[in-house]
RODREN-188507 format. One record per residue (C-alpha): residue number from 0; residue in one letter; x, y, z. Coordinates in nm, 3 decimals, always signed. Example, Ala and Ser with C-alpha at 12.3 -4.5 7.8 and 13.67 -1.06 7.14 Angstrom:
BEGIN
<atom num="0" residuo="A" east="+1.230" north="-0.450" up="+0.780"/>
<atom num="1" residuo="S" east="+1.367" north="-0.106" up="+0.714"/>
This chain:
BEGIN
<atom num="0" residuo="M" east="-0.005" north="+0.007" up="-0.012"/>
<atom num="1" residuo="K" east="+0.280" north="+0.240" up="+0.094"/>
<atom num="2" residuo="T" east="+0.453" north="+0.162" up="-0.248"/>
<atom num="3" residuo="T" east="+0.146" north="+0.244" up="-0.418"/>
<atom num="4" residuo="L" east="+0.089" north="+0.576" up="-0.262"/>
<atom num="5" residuo="K" east="+0.459" north="+0.669" up="-0.295"/>
<atom num="6" residuo="N" east="+0.436" north="+0.590" up="-0.677"/>
<atom num="7" residuo="I" east="+0.114" north="+0.794" up="-0.702"/>
<atom num="8" residuo="F" east="+0.285" north="+1.083" up="-0.517"/>
<atom num="9" residuo="L" east="+0.603" north="+1.068" up="-0.748"/>
<atom num="10" residuo="F" east="+0.371" north="+1.065" up="-1.058"/>
<atom num="11" residuo="T" east="+0.171" north="+1.346" up="-0.945"/>
<atom num="12" residuo="T" east="+0.494" north="+1.548" up="-0.859"/>
<atom num="13" residuo="L" east="+0.662" north="+1.480" up="-1.191"/>
<atom num="14" residuo="L" east="+0.353" north="+1.570" up="-1.401"/>
<atom num="15" residuo="I" east="+0.298" north="+1.892" up="-1.215"/>
<atom num="16" residuo="L" east="+0.682" north="+1.988" up="-1.274"/>
<atom num="17" residuo="V" east="+0.656" north="+1.874" up="-1.636"/>
<atom num="18" residuo="S" east="+0.354" north="+2.094" up="-1.690"/>
<atom num="19" residuo="S" east="+0.476" north="+2.392" up="-1.514"/>
<atom num="20" residuo="I" east="+0.810" north="+2.401" up="-1.699"/>
<atom num="21" residuo="S" east="+0.650" north="+2.362" up="-2.048"/>
<atom num="22" residuo="S" east="+0.423" north="+2.661" up="-1.963"/>
<atom num="23" residuo="C" east="+0.690" north="+2.888" up="-1.886"/>
<atom num="24" residuo="Y" east="+0.787" north="+2.972" up="-2.247"/>
<atom num="25" residuo="K" east="+0.825" north="+3.344" up="-2.267"/>
<atom num="26" residuo="K" east="+0.815" north="+3.498" up="-2.645"/>
<atom num="27" residuo="K" east="+1.121" north="+3.685" up="-2.710"/>
<atom num="28" residuo="D" east="+1.132" north="+4.039" up="-2.882"/>
<atom num="29" residuo="T" east="+1.116" north="+4.067" up="-3.263"/>
<atom num="30" residuo="I" east="+1.297" north="+4.394" up="-3.335"/>
<atom num="31" residuo="A" east="+1.435" north="+4.558" up="-3.666"/>
<atom num="32" residuo="N" east="+1.708" north="+4.831" up="-3.619"/>
<atom num="33" residuo="I" east="+1.750" north="+5.051" up="-3.931"/>
<atom num="34" residuo="T" east="+2.079" north="+5.258" up="-3.931"/>
<atom num="35" residuo="V" east="+2.099" north="+5.539" up="-4.189"/>
<atom num="36" residuo="L" east="+2.449" north="+5.662" up="-4.295"/>
<atom num="37" residuo="N" east="+2.556" north="+5.935" up="-4.553"/>
<atom num="38" residuo="V" east="+2.807" north="+5.890" up="-4.815"/>
<atom num="39" residuo="N" east="+3.076" north="+5.975" up="-4.580"/>
<atom num="40" residuo="N" east="+2.946" north="+5.683" up="-4.339"/>
<atom num="41" residuo="E" east="+2.808" north="+5.940" up="-4.078"/>
<atom num="42" residuo="P" east="+2.490" north="+5.844" up="-3.894"/>
<atom num="43" residuo="M" east="+2.194" north="+6.073" up="-4.016"/>
<atom num="44" residuo="S" east="+1.941" north="+6.183" up="-3.723"/>
<atom num="45" residuo="N" east="+1.590" north="+6.304" up="-3.744"/>
<atom num="46" residuo="L" east="+1.503" north="+6.119" up="-4.064"/>
<atom num="47" residuo="E" east="+1.177" north="+5.940" up="-4.124"/>
<atom num="48" residuo="V" east="+1.217" north="+5.547" up="-4.187"/>
<atom num="49" residuo="R" east="+0.914" north="+5.355" up="-4.311"/>
<atom num="50" residuo="L" east="+0.919" north="+4.978" up="-4.320"/>
<atom num="51" residuo="F" east="+0.641" north="+4.869" up="-4.560"/>
<atom num="52" residuo="Y" east="+0.480" north="+4.557" up="-4.706"/>
<atom num="53" residuo="G" east="+0.145" north="+4.542" up="-4.889"/>
<atom num="54" residuo="T" east="+0.122" north="+4.394" up="-5.233"/>
<atom num="55" residuo="N" east="-0.245" north="+4.372" up="-5.243"/>
<atom num="56" residuo="A" east="-0.567" north="+4.416" up="-5.034"/>
<atom num="57" residuo="D" east="-0.572" north="+4.050" up="-4.955"/>
<atom num="58" residuo="S" east="-0.225" north="+4.038" up="-4.806"/>
<atom num="59" residuo="A" east="-0.109" north="+4.106" up="-4.448"/>
<atom num="60" residuo="R" east="-0.021" north="+4.466" up="-4.462"/>
<atom num="61" residuo="I" east="+0.275" north="+4.603" up="-4.237"/>
<atom num="62" residuo="D" east="+0.342" north="+4.964" up="-4.243"/>
<atom num="63" residuo="K" east="+0.546" north="+5.128" up="-3.957"/>
<atom num="64" residuo="T" east="+0.729" north="+5.433" up="-3.922"/>
<atom num="65" residuo="A" east="+1.015" north="+5.572" up="-3.689"/>
<atom num="66" residuo="T" east="+1.247" north="+5.843" up="-3.684"/>
<atom num="67" residuo="T" east="+1.634" north="+5.811" up="-3.645"/>
<atom num="68" residuo="G" east="+1.809" north="+5.899" up="-3.328"/>
<atom num="69" residuo="G" east="+2.134" north="+6.056" up="-3.275"/>
<atom num="70" residuo="G" east="+2.320" north="+5.756" up="-3.372"/>
<atom num="71" residuo="G" east="+2.120" north="+5.717" up="-3.701"/>
<atom num="72" residuo="T" east="+1.916" north="+5.428" up="-3.596"/>
<atom num="73" residuo="A" east="+1.543" north="+5.382" up="-3.621"/>
<atom num="74" residuo="I" east="+1.408" north="+5.120" up="-3.389"/>
<atom num="75" residuo="F" east="+1.082" north="+4.899" up="-3.483"/>
<atom num="76" residuo="N" east="+0.929" north="+4.656" up="-3.247"/>
<atom num="77" residuo="F" east="+0.710" north="+4.372" up="-3.409"/>
<atom num="78" residuo="N" east="+0.604" north="+4.195" up="-3.089"/>
<atom num="79" residuo="E" east="+0.234" north="+4.268" up="-3.128"/>
<atom num="80" residuo="L" east="+0.229" north="+4.129" up="-3.498"/>
<atom num="81" residuo="Y" east="+0.458" north="+3.823" up="-3.427"/>
<atom num="82" residuo="K" east="+0.273" north="+3.514" up="-3.299"/>
<atom num="83" residuo="S" east="+0.457" north="+3.228" up="-3.118"/>
<atom num="84" residuo="G" east="+0.513" north="+2.929" up="-3.360"/>
<atom num="85" residuo="Q" east="+0.488" north="+3.129" up="-3.646"/>
<atom num="86" residuo="A" east="+0.742" north="+3.020" up="-3.899"/>
<atom num="87" residuo="G" east="+0.921" north="+3.312" up="-4.051"/>
<atom num="88" residuo="F" east="+0.800" north="+3.689" up="-4.008"/>
<atom num="89" residuo="A" east="+0.852" north="+3.927" up="-4.311"/>
<atom num="90" residuo="V" east="+1.079" north="+4.075" up="-4.568"/>
<atom num="91" residuo="L" east="+1.000" north="+4.441" up="-4.579"/>
<atom num="92" residuo="D" east="+1.074" north="+4.752" up="-4.783"/>
<atom num="93" residuo="I" east="+1.296" north="+5.015" up="-4.629"/>
<atom num="94" residuo="Y" east="+1.212" north="+5.382" up="-4.735"/>
<atom num="95" residuo="V" east="+1.394" north="+5.693" up="-4.601"/>
<atom num="96" residuo="Q" east="+1.236" north="+6.016" up="-4.635"/>
<atom num="97" residuo="G" east="+0.999" north="+5.852" up="-4.891"/>
<atom num="98" residuo="S" east="+1.248" north="+5.699" up="-5.121"/>
<atom num="99" residuo="L" east="+1.300" north="+5.313" up="-5.139"/>
<atom num="100" residuo="V" east="+1.669" north="+5.252" up="-5.027"/>
<atom num="101" residuo="G" east="+1.659" north="+4.869" up="-4.938"/>
<atom num="102" residuo="I" east="+1.505" north="+4.567" up="-4.783"/>
<atom num="103" residuo="I" east="+1.551" north="+4.385" up="-4.453"/>
<atom num="104" residuo="K" east="+1.456" north="+4.018" up="-4.371"/>
<atom num="105" residuo="I" east="+1.306" north="+4.040" up="-4.016"/>
<atom num="106" residuo="E" east="+1.366" north="+3.703" up="-3.838"/>
<atom num="107" residuo="E" east="+1.124" north="+3.628" up="-3.559"/>
<atom num="108" residuo="E" east="+1.217" north="+3.665" up="-3.193"/>
<atom num="109" residuo="M" east="+1.545" north="+3.817" up="-3.295"/>
<atom num="110" residuo="T" east="+1.693" north="+4.134" up="-3.339"/>
<atom num="111" residuo="S" east="+1.753" north="+4.216" up="-3.728"/>
<atom num="112" residuo="D" east="+1.988" north="+4.481" up="-3.822"/>
<atom num="113" residuo="E" east="+2.016" north="+4.661" up="-4.150"/>
<atom num="114" residuo="T" east="+2.244" north="+4.970" up="-4.255"/>
<atom num="115" residuo="V" east="+2.157" north="+5.181" up="-4.562"/>
<atom num="116" residuo="V" east="+2.358" north="+5.464" up="-4.717"/>
<atom num="117" residuo="I" east="+2.159" north="+5.754" up="-4.862"/>
């Protein structure tokens, strides 16, 4: 009888431990950093940077804008758009001051960096 109770206790403890560990997954940030440099490789501040994807009305549309800071970097946070378990995130066009200057592949739950020269 004692062995059965001991086995039940161990099984229950193990079940609780496994379920609590598996439910502790925390989604990591999905961030894009765009650094804008001039032709002399100097950072450019106070520029509007736009990341955009929208080929047609039926597609998922991403359109975010940020301003470069003193180091010439605009930071975009995509946490609200990325869903856990999603395979891949997006490849977006980079516009600076309204002109297309490049593309960036944004990786899920990572910080993706891209430098553009204007």
